[in-house]
Every structure is written in structure tokens, then in C-alpha cells.
BAVOVEX-324540 format. One record per residue (C-alpha): x, y negated, z negated; residue in three letters. Coordinates in steps of 0.1 Angstrom, whole numbers, plus 5000, padded with zeros to 4 digits. Each point is the difference from the previous one (the first is absolute). Layout:
XYZala
...
% end
This chain:
256080356555met
498550344992ala
501450305018asn
498950005037met
500350275026his
500549885035thr
500450345018asp
496450085010phe
499050255027ser
498749885033asp
497750304999cys
497749814976ala
496449985010ala
499249725025ser
497149825015met
499549865035pro
501349645002tyr
496949915019gly
497950044968trp
502049824973ile
501549795028gly
496749815004gln
501149784972thr
503349935018val
498049905031glu
498049764978ile
503349854988ala
501349985036ile
496949795009glu
501149764972ser
503549985014gly
501650264978ile
501550295019asp
501950254978val
500350275027arg
503549895012pro
501350034964ala
498550354997leu
501450115034val
503449874989glu
499750234969leu
499450305022gly
496250015000val
498350095033gly
501750075033asp
503249805008pro
498849945035val
496249954998ser
500049874964gly
497050064977ile
496750095016ser
496650134988arg
501450355004asn
502949944977ser
500050164965val
501249844969ile
501350174968thr
498849894965pro
503349794997ala
499349825032val
496449954991phe
501049824968ile
502749805017leu
497749885027met
497549884974cys
502749834980ala
501349825031met
496649865008ile
499349914964ile
503249804998asn
499649845035ala
496549864993val
500549954963asp
496850194994asp
499850334982glu
496850105019met
501850005034his
498449685013gly
496650165004thr
498249874969ala
498549654994lys
501749964967ser
503750034991arg
501850174972met
502949864982ala
503450145010arg
500950284976gly
496550124994thr
500850355010ala
502950014976asn
497849874972leu
497450265007val
502650284995val
501249834968lys
496449964987ser
499750384996thr
503050034977val
497850004969gly
497550255013ala
499950334981asn
498250205027cys
499249995037leu
496449874994gln
501449724979ser
502549915027ala
497249995027ile
497849794977glu
502949764994thr
500649965038ile
496349935005ile
500049754972arg
503249845013phe
498449915033phe
496849884982ser
502149774977ile
502149855028val
496749905016gly
500950125035asn
497050105020thr
501950195026tyr
499450354986cys
497450144977gln
501050324983leu
497750244982arg
500650334982leu
497250254998asp
499750374990thr
497850255018gln
500050354984gly
503650114999asp
501249735024ala
501349644994ala
499449755028val
501949685004leu
498049775024arg
501249685017ile
498249735020gly
501749705017ser
499049655010glu
501050035037thr
497249965025ser
501450225027asp
499150374992pro
503050135019glu
502449784981val
498350084967ser
500450375005ala
503849975006val
500749754972val
497950194975glu
501950325009glu
503349814995met
498849874967phe
499050354987leu
503450135012ser
501649744978phe
497850104971ile
500850375007his
503749914997met
499549844966gln
497950284986leu
502450275013ser
502949804985his
498149994967phe
499550385001leu
503550095012gly
498650205029phe
497749935030leu
496449954988leu
498250305017pro
497249825019ala
497350245011thr
498349765024gln
500649675017phe
496949825013val
500449755028thr
497449775016thr
501750035034ser
498450255025pro
503349985020asp
502350124972his
502550245016pro
499950244971his
496250054996leu
499350354989gly
503750084992ser
502449914972asn
501349654996his
503850005004pro
500649764972tyr
497150044976leu
499950385007val
496250054995gly
497650075029lys
498849695019val
496349955001lys
497849735015leu
497949794975gly
498549664993glu
502649904974ile
503850065001thr
500950234971ala
502550234985leu
498850324982gln
502050224977phe
499350244971pro
498549824970lys
502250204976ala
503049805011tyr
498549694984leu
501250134967gly
503650065011phe
502649794982ser
502849785014lys
503250195009arg
502349735012ile
502049724985lys
499749655015val
503349865013gly
501149655010asp
498450035034phe
496850194995pro
498549935035leu
503250135017val
500150314977asp
496450065006cys
500249995038gln
503350195003leu
498650274977gly
496950045023trp
502250035030ile
502350264984glu
497150214988arg
498550005035his
503350105014ala
500350294975glu
496550125008met
500649995038ala
503350184997ala
498850254974gly
502449884973asp
499550034963phe
500749714977ser
502650084974gly
498249784975ala
498150304987leu
502850264999glu
499550074963asp
496350055005ser
497750295009leu
500149895037ser
503850004998gly
500150354986glu
497650135027ile
502049825027phe
503350174989arg
498250335000leu
498849955035leu
503549905011leu
501350344990ser
497350185019his
496649925015asp
496850124983gly
496349944996thr
498549804972phe
498950314982glu
503450165003ala
501749694985cys
497550004971cys
500850364992arg
503749955002gln
499849704977leu
497550184977arg
497649715001leu
496249995004asp
499149875036pro
497549764985ala
502749854978asp
502449975029val
497549825022arg
499249764971ala
503749944993gly
500949935036leu
497049775004trp
501149804969gln
503449965018glu
498449885032gly
501150325018gln
498450315014asn
501350355009phe
499549965037arg
502249695002ser
502750164979leu
500050315021arg
500249795031arg
502949804987ala
501950314989ala
499650185033leu
501049705020ile
503149954978arg
501050365005arg
499350005037ala
501449665009arg
503750075001pro
499450335018leu
497849835027leu
502649725003asp
502450285011asp
497550105027gly
499350354989ile
497150205014ser
496850104982ala
501350364995glu
503349874985glu
498049764978leu
497950294987ala
503050204991met
501649714981glu
496849924981leu
499150364992gly
497250065024tyr
499550325021ser
499949835034asp
499549675019gly
496350035000arg
499950044962ser
502149684994val
497949815025arg
496850104982arg
501549914966ala
501249665011leu
496649925016lys
498250124969ser
502249814975ala
500749685020thr
497149975024gly
502449955029ile
501550235026ser
503650115002leu
500449775031arg
498649704980glu
502350084971leu
502949995024arg
499049655010ser
500249894964leu
503750085001asn
500849765028val
502749774985pro
498549684988ala
501249665013his
501549914966his
501649685012gln
496749865014thr
498250114968asn
502649834978his
499749685020arg
496250014998val
500150054962ile
502649734995ser
497949765020arg
496950104980leu
501749924967ile
501049665013glu
496549925012glu
498350134969val
502349804977gln
499049695019gln
496450054988gln
501149994963val
% end
């Protein structure tokens, strides 16, 4: 099997169980209850179990879906009229192997579902100005169920496209048909883009990404690799980590510079003797941006110091700032989070629980192949 990392941060973005968990409740009504298995793996409260107030990480989200899929032998979570053959998800990932760019990969996925003749989902790709919009419609009659399942399906598509690119596809907007979506008006924790209410479920991202080429090699277990890669990139983003895959690139050079000392975008460009426009274009081509690199560098420098429990004044001295107020301002500007919130990112992760979740996920996903 291709190289797999199983040590992901519990600080990864999460959603209320009550939203995604609606599908679990549908499964429970059919006599399939996956909650005990999730609680056994450390999800939810050991005493009260899993409730609508519980949150789930990307890894648990995928595991929960995989458990339901395997339990009902239906890759659309038991909510659609028609069924898909077991292994469909794996075939969808494999179908994009020959695509030479993201647009070709999306068109291949759309064509795949058209060829297999399944009427569950209808995908359509449109462009509007500088934006690309991937729309989806389902056959379920219950609007509430449709909204949840369509969101799950687009999450699966987002996993595939991110795997194809080698980084999380930067969605700018996620459109939901549910007026009760918990993230309306704010960023979606998995799809990243802002959540907006609309008539058709859709994922929007910059049109220019349609021309991006494939950056990954397909291994023996493409579905497993795809999903684990998505989980890992979410964990990196949440923890402020920088992927070492681009160490020999422009983003790697800037990251190393920021590790030596913090600085603004303009200051880095001057030190590297590069034109700011060229730097922006180069970072964009690598799926990176200066703000995320600066955030990752600051967190990496501050993390071991905060683990030692030092004060803001001591942190400022270690990082080269004049006082605690200056370092607080710099952290807020670069990362978008406060020093207090940054400290919370350094709470030791429950690695054993995470390892068990990932191991169980691999087992469940391989059953779908």
C-alpha cells in the first residue's frame, strides 16, 4: 500500500454531529446504529455518548459514512431510490487517472455517473466569470435529507479533486439548500469556502484551477489514499503545518525564510529579490499563499515555546518582538487567531484514539473495493 500517515491532529476542523449525523439517524431507523462503534473508538463523550452537540473531525466523518455504506450495501447511505455497485467510489477515483487537468478530471467524474446510468446524483460544471461552479441534484424526495446527502457527496468530490491537485481545492463558496445549516454565513469547516443559502447545492472555486495538472501518482488503493490525503491536509491546515512536499519550491524557500524571522510579504520579496507579482503567481501555482505560509511558520516557531508555558512577554523576546503586545498583534495578523487560541492548538492530541479511527477507516474503506 502507498505510504499512509496515521498521526493526524485532533485539532482538525469539525462539524456538529447533529448535522452530518442526520444520515446516521436515517440509518438507525433502518436498524443500523453505528454510534456504539464510534463511541468505542473515542468519538463523543464516554458517558453520554454521541449527541447532536458532539463534533466530528474529517476522519470520523469519513469513517461514519463508510460504516453506513458497508452496513446497508449502498454507497448513497440508504437515502436514494437506486443503488450503486460496491466499489463505485474506488472506480470514480481511478477514472480520473488519465485526466491531464482538473477540468478533464471533473468532466470524467460527471461522465462516469452518466455512463453507469445511476440517477441518484446529477452533476454539472458551469463557469461564471472567474468562477467555476460544480452543481449537484439528488433524487431524494425529502429536502432535509437531500441537503445532507448532497453535501456529503460534494465532500467526496472535493476529496478526489484535492487529491488530484495535491492540495486542498480552495473552494470560495459552498451553496446549501438547507436554511438550517449551522455554518450559514461563515466558512465551511471541510470545504473551507463560505456557506450560502441557494436553490441548488453547489461548490464554487476559482476557474483558473480548471487548468491545473495532476500532481499525484495513483497507488494500489486510490480511494484510501484519496481520503487519507484529505484528512492529513485538513489536519495540517488546522494546526498551521506546512507540507514538506514543496520544500524545493518557491513556497518552501519563503517558508524557510519565515522560519528564521517573521516578516511581511513585501519584506520577503525584497529579501528574495523577486517581483511581488511573480511571487503571488508562483505561490498560487503551488496551491499556496503567503498568509498560510506565514501562519505555519509562526505557529511552528511558537509551538514549542507555548508548550513550555511561557508568557507573552517571554514569547516576544524569543521571537524577536519588542513586547507581548507586539507579538500578540503579529500572531493575530498572520494567523487570524489570538494567542489564547494558539495555545489551545498545542493541547496534546489523543494520538491513540486517532490511530484507532484511521485504522478502522482503512478497514471500512477497503471493504468498499
